[in-house]
Phi, psi and omega in degrees: 000320179302315182298320179294318180295316179295318178300322179296317179293320179297321176297320179293321177298311181301316181297317181294319179295316180298328182291338179253359179296125193268354186233063182301327178294329179288336190281351188306114177074005182255148172205154178219166177257127181252140171251129181230130175242132186234164171248163179309140184099348175089006176290141183269126176255343177205136175216122178209156177277126178259340173222113187290154174280347187094355180237108186299323181294316178299314181300316180296317178298321180296315178298317179298321180298323178300312182293321180293329183282345182295147001285140181275154179291122179225156179293144176282339178291116184302324181295316178294319180300318179303326181287341181233020178300326175240122179231157176222134181204162177277126177263112184217085186298347179277348183256000000 
């Protein structure tokens, strides 16, 4: 059950980041892997690309979108939050 709940929050995080991503024209066919570390309340303390899209501008825009989207949706349950304080996911605004 925890994994399903965390997956739901990660999907919500990804969706919120995609909603503030500023360069949809730049995104065509590009994706990168983002690492995000948060504190309770969803504030972002670290956001970085761990696997580049091959386009430095796209990668930078993705990192900026993480910070702009904060606070990110996180579980209020402290035990669940601890399980997702650090997340990594593929950022692909076209999907």
